[in-house]
C-alpha positions in Angstrom: 19.3 -27.0 -18.3 17.6 -23.8 -17.0 14.4 -24.6 -18.8 14.3 -28.1 -17.2 14.8 -26.6 -13.8 12.0 -24.1 -14.4 9.6 -26.8 -15.4 10.5 -28.9 -12.3 9.9 -25.9 -10.1 6.6 -25.2 -11.8 5.4 -28.8 -11.3 6.7 -28.9 -7.8 4.9 -25.8 -6.7 1.7 -26.7 -8.5 1.7 -30.3 -7.2 2.4 -29.2 -3.6 -0.6 -26.8 -3.7 -2.9 -29.5 -5.1 -1.6 -32.1 -2.6 -2.4 -29.9 0.4 -5.9 -29.1 -1.0 -6.6 -32.8 -1.4 -5.8 -33.7 2.2 -8.6 -31.8 4.0 -12.3 -31.5 3.3 -13.0 -28.7 0.9 -15.4 -27.6 -1.8 -17.2 -24.7 -3.4 -20.8 -23.3 -3.0 -22.6 -21.6 -5.8 -26.2 -20.8 -6.7 -28.1 -22.4 -9.5 -26.5 -20.0 -12.0 -23.0 -21.0 -10.9 -22.4 -17.7 -9.1 -20.2 -18.2 -5.9 -22.1 -17.6 -2.6 -20.2 -16.2 0.3 -21.3 -16.3 4.0 -22.7 -19.9 3.8 -22.4 -21.7 7.1 -20.8 -25.1 6.5 -21.2 -27.6 9.4 -19.4 -30.9 9.5 -21.0 -33.8 11.4 -20.5 -37.5 11.7 -23.3 -39.7 10.2 -24.8 -40.0 13.7 -25.1 -36.1 13.9 -22.2 -35.4 16.2 -20.8 -31.9 15.6 -17.1 -31.9 14.4 -16.3 -28.5 12.9 -17.8 -25.5 11.0 -16.6 -22.7 8.7 -18.0 -20.0 6.5 -17.5 -19.7 2.7 -15.4 -16.9 1.4 -16.1 -14.4 -1.4 -15.3 -17.1 -4.0 -17.7 -19.5 -2.4 -14.8 -21.7 -1.3 -14.6 -23.5 2.1 -12.0 -25.7 3.7 -12.4 -27.6 6.9 -9.3 -28.5 8.9 -10.3 -32.2 8.9 -9.0 -35.1 6.9 -11.5 -37.3 5.1 -10.7 -40.3 7.3 -14.3 -41.5 7.5 -17.8 -40.8 6.1 -19.2 -37.4 7.1 -22.3 -35.2 6.7 -22.1 -31.6 5.5 -24.8 -29.1 6.3 -25.1 -25.9 4.3 -27.2 -23.0 5.7 -27.8 -19.4 4.4 -30.6 -17.0 5.0 -31.3 -16.5 1.3 -31.1 -20.1 0.3 -32.8 -23.4 1.0 -30.9 -25.6 3.5 -28.9 -28.5 2.0 -27.0 -31.5 3.3 -24.6 -33.9 1.7 -22.8 -37.0 2.8 -19.1 -37.3 1.7 -16.4 -40.0 2.0 -13.6 -38.1 0.3 -11.8 -34.7 0.8 -13.2 -33.0 -2.3 -16.8 -32.3 -1.8 -17.1 -30.8 -5.3 -19.5 -27.9 -6.1 -22.6 -27.6 -4.1 -25.4 -25.6 -5.7 -28.0 -24.0 -3.4 -31.5 -23.1 -4.4 -32.8 -19.5 -3.8 -35.6 -19.1 -1.3 -38.8 -17.5 -2.7 -40.3 -15.0 -0.3 -44.0 -14.7 -1.0 -46.1 -11.8 0.2 -49.8 -12.2 -0.5 -49.1 -14.4 -3.5 -46.3 -12.1 -4.9 -42.9 -13.6 -5.5 -40.1 -11.0 -5.1 -37.2 -11.5 -7.4 -34.2 -9.3 -8.1 -31.8 -8.9 -11.0 -28.2 -7.7 -10.6 -27.4 -4.4 -12.2 -25.4 -4.5 -15.4 -23.4 -1.4 -14.5 -22.6 0.7 -11.5 -21.5 4.3 -11.6 -18.7 5.0 -9.1 -16.6 8.2 -9.2 -17.6 8.8 -12.8 -16.6 5.3 -13.9 -18.9 2.7 -15.4 -18.0 -0.4 -13.4 -18.8 -3.9 -14.6 -18.7 -7.1 -12.6 -17.0 -9.3 -15.1 -17.4 -12.8 -13.4 -21.2 -12.1 -13.2 -21.5 -10.9 -16.8 -19.2 -13.6 -18.3 -20.3 -16.6 -16.3 -22.2 -18.1 -19.3 -20.1 -16.6 -22.1 -17.7 -18.7 -24.3 -14.7 -16.5 -23.6 -11.2 -17.8 -22.7 -9.1 -14.7 -22.1 -9.3 -11.2 -20.7 -9.4 -9.6 -24.2 -12.5 -11.6 -25.2 -14.2 -10.8 -21.9 -13.6 -7.0 -22.3 -15.0 -7.2 -25.9 -18.3 -8.6 -24.5 -19.0 -5.7 -22.1 -21.8 -3.3 -22.8 -20.8 -0.4 -25.1 -17.5 -2.0 -26.1 -17.0 -3.0 -29.7 -14.1 -5.3 -30.5 -12.4 -6.7 -33.5 -9.7 -9.3 -33.8 -7.0 -7.0 -32.4 -8.6 -3.8 -31.5 -11.3 -2.3 -29.2 -13.7 0.6 -29.8 -15.8 2.3 -27.1 -19.3 3.4 -28.1 -19.1 7.2 -28.7 -15.4 7.5 -27.9 -13.4 5.6 -30.6 -10.3 3.7 -29.5 -9.8 3.9 -25.7 -6.5 3.5 -23.9 -6.1 0.3 -21.8 -4.5 0.1 -18.4 -4.0 -2.9 -16.0 -5.0 -2.6 -12.3 -5.1 1.2 -12.6 -1.3 1.5 -13.1 0.7 3.4 -15.6 2.6 1.6 -18.3 4.7 2.6 -21.3 3.6 -0.4 -23.3 1.6 0.4 -26.5 -2.1 -0.4 -26.9 -1.2 -3.3 -29.2 1.2 -4.7 -26.6 -1.4 -4.4 -23.9 -4.0 -6.2 -26.0 -1.4 -9.0 -26.5 -1.0 -9.2 -22.8 -4.8 -9.3 -22.3 -5.0 -12.2 -24.7 -2.6 -14.1 -22.4 -4.6 -13.5 -19.2 -7.4 -16.0 -18.5 -10.8 -14.5 -18.3 -11.2 -16.0 -14.8 -8.5 -13.7 -13.5 -10.5 -10.5 -14.4 -12.3 -9.2 -11.3 -14.0 -6.2 -12.8 -13.6 -3.6 -15.5 -13.9 0.2 -15.2 -14.9 2.2 -18.3 -14.1 5.9 -18.1 -14.9 8.3 -20.9 -12.7 10.8 -19.1 -9.7 9.3 -17.4 -8.6 10.6 -14.0 -5.6 12.8 -14.3 -3.5 10.5 -12.0 -3.4 7.9 -14.7 -1.6 10.3 -17.0 -3.9 9.2 -19.8 -6.1 11.7 -21.7 -9.5 10.7 -23.1 -11.3 7.4 -22.6 -9.7 4.6 -20.7 -10.6 1.0 -19.9 -9.1 -0.2 -16.6 -8.9 -4.0 -16.3 -8.7 -5.1 -12.7 -7.3 -8.5 -12.0 -8.4 -10.7 -9.1 -5.6 -10.7 -6.5 -6.9 -13.8 -4.8 -7.6 -14.2 -1.1 -7.0 -11.4 1.3 -7.1 -13.7 4.3 -5.3 -17.0 4.7 -3.2 -18.6 2.0 -4.3 -19.7 -1.5 -2.7 -21.3 -4.5 -4.7 -21.3 -7.7 -4.0 -21.8 -11.3 -5.2 -22.5 -14.8 -3.8 -24.1 -17.9 -5.2 -24.3 -21.4 -4.6 -25.1 -25.0 -6.2 -23.8 -28.2 -6.4 -25.2 -31.7 -7.3 -22.6 -34.4 -8.1 -23.5 -38.0 -8.2 -20.9 -40.7 -6.6 -21.5 -44.1 -3.7 -22.9 -42.0 -3.7 -24.2 -38.5 -2.4 -22.4 -35.3 -1.8 -23.7 -31.8 -1.8 -21.8 -28.6 -1.1 -22.6 -25.0 -1.3 -20.7 -21.7 -0.8 -21.2 -18.0 -1.1 -19.0 -14.9 -0.4 -19.4 -11.2 -1.8 -17.1 -8.4 -0.4 -17.4 -4.9 -1.8 -15.1 -2.3 -1.6 -14.6 1.5 -3.0 -11.9 3.7 -0.3 -9.5 2.6 1.4 -11.0 -0.4 0.2 -11.8 -3.9 2.4 -13.4 -6.6 1.0 -14.0 -10.1 2.7 -15.6 -13.1 1.3 -15.8 -16.6 2.8 -17.4 -19.7 1.4 -17.7 -23.2 2.7 -19.1 -26.5 1.5 -19.3 -30.1 2.8 -21.1 -33.2 1.2 -21.3 -36.6 0.9 -20.0 -40.2 -1.1 -17.3 -41.8 -2.5 -16.6 -45.3 -3.4 -13.3 -47.0 -4.2 -12.0 -50.5 -5.8 -9.3 -52.5 -6.8 -8.4 -56.1 -6.4 -4.8 -57.3 -7.7 -3.0 -60.4 -6.6 0.5 -60.9 -6.6 3.2 -63.6 -3.5 5.3 -63.2 -3.4 8.7 -64.9 0.1 9.6 -65.9 0.6 12.7 -68.1 -1.9 12.4 -70.9 -2.4 8.7 -70.8 -4.3 6.2 -68.6 -2.7 2.9 -67.6 -4.9 0.1 -66.4 -3.3 -2.0 -63.7 -4.4 -5.5 -62.7 -2.7 -7.1 -59.8 -3.1 -10.4 -57.9 -1.1 -10.8 -54.7 -0.8 -13.7 -52.3 1.2 -14.2 -49.1 1.8 -16.6 -46.3 4.1 -16.8 -43.4 4.9 -18.4 -40.1 4.4 -16.9 -36.6 6.1 -17.9 -33.4 5.2 -15.7 -30.4 5.2 -15.8 -26.6 4.5 -13.6 -23.6 5.3 -13.9 -19.9 4.4 -11.7 -16.9 5.5 -12.0 -13.3 3.8 -9.7 -10.8 4.3 -9.2 -7.1 2.1 -7.1 -4.7 2.9 -6.7 -1.0 0.8 -4.9 1.6 2.6 -3.5 4.6 1.2 -3.4 8.1 0.2 0.3 7.7 -1.8 -0.6 4.6 0.9 0.8 2.2 1.3 -1.2 -0.9 4.3 -2.1 -3.0 3.9 -3.7 -6.4 6.3 -4.7 -9.2 5.8 -6.5 -12.5 8.0 -7.7 -15.3 6.7 -8.5 -18.7 8.6 -10.2 -21.5 7.2 -10.5 -25.0 8.4 -11.3 -28.4 7.6 -12.8 -31.8 9.2 -14.0 -35.0 7.4 -13.7 -38.3 8.8 -15.2 -41.5 6.9 -14.0 -44.6 6.6 -14.8 -48.3 4.6 -12.7 -50.8 4.2 -13.0 -54.6 2.3 -10.7 -57.0 1.6 -10.7 -60.7 1.0 -7.3 -62.1 0.0 -6.2 -65.6 0.2 -2.6 -67.0 -1.9 -1.8 -70.1 -2.1 1.7 -71.7 -5.7 2.2 -72.6 -5.0 4.4 -75.6 -2.6 1.7 -77.0 -4.0 -1.8 -76.6 -0.7 -3.3 -77.8 1.3 -1.7 -75.1 1.3 -3.9 -72.0 3.8 -4.9 -69.4 3.7 -8.1 -67.3 5.7 -8.2 -64.1 6.3 -10.7 -61.3 7.5 -9.8 -57.8 8.4 -11.8 -54.8 9.1 -10.5 -51.2 10.6 -12.7 -48.6 11.7 -11.6 -45.2 11.8 -12.0 -41.4 10.7 -9.7 -38.6 11.6 -10.1 -35.0 10.3 -8.2 -31.9 11.5 -8.4 -28.3 10.0 -6.4 -25.5 10.9 -6.0 -21.9 8.8 -4.0 -19.5 9.4 -3.3 -15.8 7.0 -1.4 -13.6 7.3 -0.5 -9.9 4.7 1.4 -7.8 4.2 2.5 -4.2 0.7 3.3 -2.9 0.7 5.0 0.5 -2.1 5.0 2.9 -1.8 8.8 3.2 -2.8 9.2 -0.5 0.7 9.3 -2.1 1.4 7.2 -5.2 4.8 7.1 -6.9 6.5 4.8 -9.3 8.5 4.1 -12.5 8.0 2.3 -15.7 10.6 1.2 -18.2 10.2 -0.4 -21.6 12.9 -1.8 -23.9 11.8 -2.6 -27.5 14.0 -4.2 -30.2 12.9 -5.0 -33.7 15.4 -6.1 -36.4 14.0 -6.9 -39.8 15.2 -8.3 -43.1 13.5 -8.2 -46.5 14.5 -9.3 -50.0 12.5 -7.9 -53.0 12.9 -9.4 -56.5 11.0 -8.1 -59.5 11.1 -9.7 -63.0 9.7 -8.9 -66.5 9.9 -12.3 -68.1 13.5 -13.4 -67.8 14.7 -9.9 -67.2 15.5 -8.9 -63.6 14.3 -5.3 -63.0 15.0 -5.1 -59.2 16.9 -7.3 -56.9 17.1 -5.5 -53.5 17.9 -6.4 -49.9 16.7 -4.2 -47.1 17.9 -4.4 -43.5 16.3 -2.3 -40.7 16.3 -2.3 -37.0 14.6 -0.2 -34.4 15.7 0.1 -30.7 13.6 2.0 -28.3 14.1 2.7 -24.6 11.3 4.6 -22.8 11.3 5.7 -19.1 8.5 7.2 -17.1 8.6 8.5 -13.5 5.5 9.7 -11.7 4.2 10.9 -8.3 0.9 12.2 -7.2 -1.0 12.9 -4.0 -4.7 12.7 -3.1 -6.0 14.8 -0.3 -9.6 14.9 1.0 -10.7 18.0 2.9 -13.3 18.2 5.6 -15.6 20.1 3.3 -15.8 17.1 1.0 -13.6 18.4 -1.7 -10.9 16.0 -3.0 -7.7 17.4 -4.6 -5.4 15.2 -6.7 -2.2 16.7 -8.0 1.1 15.4 -9.3 3.9 15.3 -11.8 4.9 12.9 -14.6 8.2 12.9 -16.5 9.3 10.8 -19.4 12.3 10.2 -21.7 12.4 8.2 -24.9 15.3 7.3 -27.1 14.5 5.8 -30.5 17.2 4.6 -32.8 16.3 3.5 -36.3 18.7 2.1 -39.0 17.8 1.3 -42.6 20.0 0.3 -45.5 19.3 -0.8 -49.0 21.6 -3.2 -51.1 21.0 -3.7 -54.8 22.3 -6.5 -57.0 23.4 -4.9 -60.3 25.3 -8.0 -61.5 28.3 -7.9 -59.1 26.5 -9.0 -55.9 24.7 -6.8 -53.5 26.1 -3.4 -53.1 24.9 -0.7 -50.7 23.1 2.4 -51.9 24.7 5.2 -49.8 22.1 7.8 -50.8 19.3 5.7 -49.3 21.0 4.9 -46.0 19.0 6.1 -43.0 20.5 6.2 -39.5 18.4 8.4 -37.2 18.0 9.0 -33.5 14.9 10.6 -32.0 15.0 11.8 -28.3 11.9 12.9 -26.6 11.5 14.7 -23.3 8.1 15.1 -21.6 6.9 16.8 -18.5 3.4 17.0 -17.0 1.9 18.9 -14.2 -1.8 18.3 -13.3 -4.4 19.2 -10.7 -7.8 17.6 -10.3 -10.6 18.5 -8.0 -13.8 16.6 -7.3 -16.7 16.7 -4.9 -20.0 15.1 -4.2 -22.7 17.7 -3.8 -25.2 15.8 -1.7 -26.5 12.4 -2.8 -27.3 13.3 -6.3 -24.7 15.5 -8.0 -20.9 14.9 -8.3 -18.3 16.8 -10.4 -14.7 16.3 -11.4 -12.5 18.8 -13.3 -8.8 18.8 -14.1 -6.2 20.7 -16.0 -3.0 19.2 -17.2 0.0 21.2 -18.6 2.3 19.2 -20.8 5.8 20.1 -22.1 7.0 18.0 -25.1 10.3 18.3 -26.9 11.5 15.9 -29.7 15.1 16.2 -31.1 15.8 14.5 -34.3 19.2 13.5 -35.8 19.0 12.0 -39.3 22.4 11.0 -40.8 24.1 13.7 -38.8 21.6 16.4 -39.6 20.0 17.7 -36.4 16.5 19.3 -36.1 13.8 19.8 -33.6 10.5 18.2 -34.5 8.3 19.5 -31.7 8.9 21.9 -28.8 5.8 23.2 -27.2 3.5 23.5 -24.2 0.0 22.1 -24.4 -2.9 22.4 -21.9 -5.6 19.8 -21.6 -8.8 20.7 -19.7 -11.2 17.9 -18.8 -14.4 17.6 -16.8 -17.0 15.0 -15.8 -20.4 15.7 -14.3 -22.8 13.1 -12.9 -26.4 13.5 -11.6 -28.2 10.7 -10.0 -32.0 11.4 -9.8 -32.4 7.9 -8.4 -30.3 4.7 -8.9 -32.7 4.0 -11.8 -32.0 7.3 -13.6 -28.4 8.6 -14.0 -27.0 11.4 -16.2 -23.3 11.9 -17.0 -21.5 14.5 -19.1 -17.9 14.1 -20.1 -15.7 16.6 -22.1 -12.0 16.0 -22.7 -9.0 16.8 -24.9 -6.0 14.8 -26.0 -3.0 14.8 -28.4 -1.8 11.9 -30.5 1.8 11.7 -31.8 2.9 9.6 -34.9 5.0 6.5 -34.4 8.7 6.6 -34.8 8.6 4.5 -37.9 5.9 6.6 -39.6 8.1 9.7 -39.7 11.3 7.8 -40.8 12.1 8.6 -44.5 12.0 5.0 -45.6 10.7 3.4 -48.8 9.5 -0.2 -48.6 8.3 -1.9 -51.8 5.2 -4.1 -51.5 5.1 -5.3 -55.1 5.7 -3.9 -58.7 3.0 -1.2 -58.2 2.8 -0.3 -54.5 5.3 1.1 -52.0 5.1 2.3 -48.4 6.8 5.6 -47.6 7.6 7.4 -44.4 6.6 11.0 -43.9 9.1 13.2 -41.9 6.7 16.1 -42.1 3.9 14.3 -40.2 2.7 16.2 -37.2 0.6 15.3 -34.1 -3.1 16.0 -34.0 -5.4 17.2 -31.2 -8.7 15.7 -30.1 -11.7 17.4 -28.5 -14.6 15.1 -27.6 -17.7 14.9 -25.4 -20.4 12.4 -24.5 -23.7 12.8 -22.8 -25.0 9.6 -21.2 -28.3 8.5 -19.7 -28.3 5.2 -17.8 -31.7 3.7 -17.1 -32.2 1.1 -14.4 -28.5 0.5 -14.3 -29.0 -1.6 -17.4 -29.8 0.6 -20.5 -27.4 3.2 -21.8 -28.3 6.0 -24.2 -25.9 8.7 -25.4 -25.0 11.4 -27.8 -21.4 12.2 -28.7 -19.1 14.3 -30.9 -15.4 14.3 -31.7 -13.3 17.0 -33.6 -9.7 16.2 -34.5 -7.8 18.9 -36.4 -4.6 17.6 -38.2 -5.9 14.0 -37.9 -3.6 11.6 -39.7 -4.2 8.2 -41.4 -2.4 6.1 -44.0 -3.7 7.0 -47.5 -2.8 5.8 -51.0 -1.9 8.1 -53.8 -1.3 7.4 -57.5 1.9 9.2 -58.3 1.8 11.9 -61.0 5.4 11.2 -62.0 5.7 7.4 -62.2 3.5 4.3 -62.2 3.6 3.8 -58.4 0.8 3.7 -55.8 2.3 5.3 -52.7 1.0 4.5 -49.2 1.9 7.2 -46.7 0.6 8.7 -43.5 -0.9 12.2 -44.2 -2.3 14.9 -42.0 -5.8 15.9 -42.9 -7.4 19.3 -42.2 -9.7 17.6 -39.7 -11.8 14.5 -38.8 -15.3 15.2 -37.5 -17.7 12.6 -36.1 -21.0 12.9 -34.3 -23.7 10.5 -33.4 -26.1 8.7 -31.1 -25.8 5.3 -29.5 -27.7 2.9 -27.2 -26.9 -0.3 -25.3 -30.1 -2.4 -24.6 -29.7 -5.7 -22.7 -32.7 -8.1 -22.5 -33.5 -11.7 -21.6 -36.1 -14.2 -22.2 -36.6 -16.3 -19.1 -33.5 -18.3 -18.1 -33.0 -19.5 -21.6 -31.8 -16.4 -23.5 -29.7 -13.5 -22.4 -29.0 -10.8 -25.0 -27.6 -7.4 -25.6 -28.3 -5.1 -28.5 -25.9 -2.2 -29.3 -26.5 0.4 -32.0 -25.0 3.7 -33.0 -25.7 6.1 -35.8 -22.8 8.3 -37.0 -22.1 11.1 -39.4 -18.4 11.3 -40.2 -16.5 13.8 -42.3 -12.8 14.0 -43.3 -11.3 16.9 -45.2 -8.0 17.7 -46.8 -7.5 20.7 -49.1 -4.0 19.8 -50.4 -3.5 16.1 -50.9 -0.6 16.1 -53.4 -2.3 17.6 -56.4 -5.9 17.0 -55.5 -8.2 17.7 -52.5 -11.1 15.8 -50.9 -14.0 16.5 -48.6 -15.8 13.3 -47.9 -18.7 12.6 -45.5 -21.0 9.7 -44.8 -23.9 8.6 -42.6 -23.4 5.1 -41.2 -25.0 2.8 -38.8 -23.5 0.1 -36.7 -25.6 -2.7 -35.1 -24.5 -5.4 -32.8 -26.4 -8.3 -31.2 -24.9 -10.7 -28.7 -26.9 -13.7 -27.4 -26.2 -16.4 -24.8 -28.5 -19.5 -24.7 -28.5 -21.8 -21.7 -29.0 -25.2 -23.3 -28.5 -27.1 -20.0 -27.7 -26.0 -16.5 -26.8 -29.2 -14.7 -25.3 -32.2 -16.5 -24.1 -31.3 -19.0 -23.5 -27.6 -18.3 -23.9 -26.2 -21.9 -24.0 -22.6 -23.0 -24.3 -21.3 -26.6 -23.1 -17.8 -27.8 -24.5 -16.5 -31.1 -23.3 -13.0 -32.0 -23.5 -10.8 -35.0 -23.0 -7.3 -36.3 -23.8 -5.2 -39.4 -22.0 -1.9 -40.4 -23.4 0.0 -43.3 -20.1 1.5 -44.5 -17.6 4.3 -43.8 -15.0 6.6 -45.4 -11.3 6.9 -44.7 -9.7 9.8 -46.5 -10.3 9.0 -50.2 -11.4 5.5 -49.5 -15.1 4.5 -49.8 -15.7 1.4 -47.7 -18.7 -0.8 -48.3 -20.9 -2.6 -45.7 -19.7 -5.6 -43.6 -21.4 -8.1 -41.4 -20.3 -10.9 -39.2 -21.9 -13.9 -37.5 -20.0 -15.9 -34.9 -21.0 -18.7 -32.5 -19.5 -20.4 -29.5 -20.3 -23.4 -27.4 -19.2 -23.7 -23.7 -19.2 -27.0 -21.8 -18.1 -27.2 -18.2 -17.6 -30.4 -16.3 -15.6 -31.9 -13.4 -17.2 -29.6 -10.9 -16.6 -26.7 -13.3 -12.8 -27.1 -13.1 -12.7 -28.2 -16.8 -14.0 -26.2 -19.7 -14.2 -27.0 -23.4 -14.9 -24.2 -25.8 -15.9 -24.6 -29.5 -16.0 -21.3 -31.4 -16.4 -20.3 -35.0 -15.7 -16.7 -35.9 -16.8 -15.0 -39.1 -18.9 -18.0 -40.3 -19.9 -16.4 -43.6 -16.5 -14.8 -44.3 -18.1 -11.4 -44.5 -16.2 -9.1 -42.1 -14.2 -7.4 -44.8 -15.9 -4.6 -46.8 -17.3 -5.9 -50.1 -16.4 -2.5 -51.6 -13.0 -0.9 -51.0 -12.9 1.8 -53.7 -11.2 5.1 -54.5 -12.9 7.3 -57.1 -11.6 10.8 -56.4 -10.6 13.3 -59.1 -8.0 11.4 -61.3 -7.5 8.7 -58.7 -9.3 5.4 -59.2 -8.8 1.9 -57.8 -10.8 -1.0 -56.5 -9.4 -3.5 -53.9 -10.8 -7.0 -53.1 -9.3 -8.6 -50.0 -9.2 -12.4 -49.7 -10.9 -13.0 -46.4 -9.1 -15.6 -44.2 -10.6 -14.5 -40.9 -13.1 -17.3 -40.6 -11.7 -19.4 -37.8 -12.7 -22.5 -35.9 -11.3 -22.7 -32.4 -11.3 -25.6 -30.0 -10.1 -24.7 -26.4 -9.5 -26.8 -23.3 -9.1 -25.1 -20.0 -8.3 -26.7 -16.6 -8.5 -24.9 -13.3 -6.6 -26.3 -10.3 -5.8 -25.4 -6.7 -8.0 -23.3 -4.5 -6.6 -24.5 -1.2 -7.1 -21.9 1.6 -6.0 -22.0 5.2 -8.7 -21.9 7.8 -10.0 -18.5 8.5 -9.8 -16.9 11.9 -12.8 -14.7 12.2 -8.9 -12.6 2.7 3.5 0.2 -22.3 2.3 4.2 -23.9 4.4 3.1 -26.7 1.8 3.0 -29.3 4.3 4.6 -31.6 6.6 1.6 -31.7 7.1 -0.7 -34.7 6.1 -0.5 -38.3 
């Protein structure tokens, strides 16, 4: 019953906004590139040239005349930079009017200008997303961010040129949601809602984020008058199996209130598989292992976000947001494994394993923030995460049952954050930003194992794990900044962090971490002219392992491989720097370096006591990367708009004591990306074609040697119905080549070769409809990256 009421309210509100918009004469003004034009004088006349009314378009190019379309009228459009235009109308919706730019000729020279790709403001690289994405075949905020200069994106992750994986924040506000959860949210936000994106290699201290950060700023709608806008869309995705997605959003705004609602859902199936060949040295013999694994499953997921922003008369701002997300994954995996002792050709062992299970995730996030006009910001953020899981593992040798096990686990996490900071600008030009941040996390993990030994499933008490991890954090920071004239600006900060983690495992108490850490950071910018900009960033950070990674659990994958937790895993520090040169606000060149002592990653190890391949997170001695990079946009007339990104890297990972071996692996690699947008037709039909590709020469991860990969993707964008309707046709990973051809381990007595079955080629068809846009007449507009498995 509640669901029916919600649908009725949704349709009522939407329909009401659309009905109002249809009653009075309205429309949109753009240039020939579909960029909204503000400040256009729109004059309404009768057909015999009698003046009736006049308005000026807003920042979105929209206009609304307080007149009903009760007869035929003439509209006149005038702007200093565009040719005059007139149009006769007989209905309320005047549609989209495209103005032609005036050419100002001086002695035969035509002066033309191109908008800058990037602006540098307060140390941040700021990108105008509507301008950069107007021709791209992107449908959500995540896809839009991946297309920005210097950002390298995969299916579910983002890398920043010269800085690795950055943090993501929304509207410059703190959240306790993890990077994965924020990416999921970005996928549910339409790309049309993204106003701009700020890329900071050194995050301001007030964000309570160390290192690089991407700040996604959403369009809050009109700041004058009243507006109701929205968008709805559906996606059909075809890989090995099909998946369907749907999303909708509403944005209501007045001069002091903004309410936005987003909802997103997905339902489908997935397919995965791999083939493994390994030579496992055990005592004085070598066993050759061949394994073929296949899996599939069903995914149901959904996300919802409701946000409210209110501006007081004194310009203070109050904001609140509630996010609800969840998924349900049912999985089924089978594997056939053969073990053959090389010294004895007649000794072989054939096994079959099946894993079935179900994983559920539910997340609630509440954030409230106050921004005062005197420079005070304060707020709170709360995340509740719940993840129950069930798994059944069955292993047979012919008709003999070797293992019949059930595994139940659940993880419940509550995370609080409170913060307050104040910004004060002195008469001398110095700005001081200082504040405090406190956090508390409670993580409860329960795991049991039940084995069927002939009398039904019985618990194994020795394997029961019931732990609680409580963490207390406190931060104090101070940040100073100053512009020294028109050319040089500097920002420096120091943050002191106290972190304590108490651990209780089956009644046994211990303290994992209890220490103070200091994080110095600095950013320097020098602007010779707007055409030549230098920027230097140095920062430090600390990364903690997830709660699941340090839990002493053992999860079988098949007859040969298991995943284990590592209670001895410790956090690692990061020290990095970037030196950027930005030419003509378009081209970016940089050198960078990153040093991470105690860096951890999941590594496999062939056990020296049994025929098991153990996957476990391990601390290395260090991870060291250094390199150069460049972002070069270019265009060929109005037909082709391209961007080339390249970086050359030397990476090294070292670990002296990895079980009973050691490794010190290094590699030079190159990464090359080329994104192209072709304008096939500007008017009718409005067609744009994206053709993107990348090539990566290879990499190392611990004892892994990863081969080269490449990828080619294409997308076609068709807009019609006055640009209110959009159809997208995309094909990702056309040649099924974005998984390394070579995934090999050949280190000391460890040898294995993995071949993944690539099911990432995907054909997507999307339909998007934008509605609303009515405006009243103007009167002179979660970090919980450590959650989960």
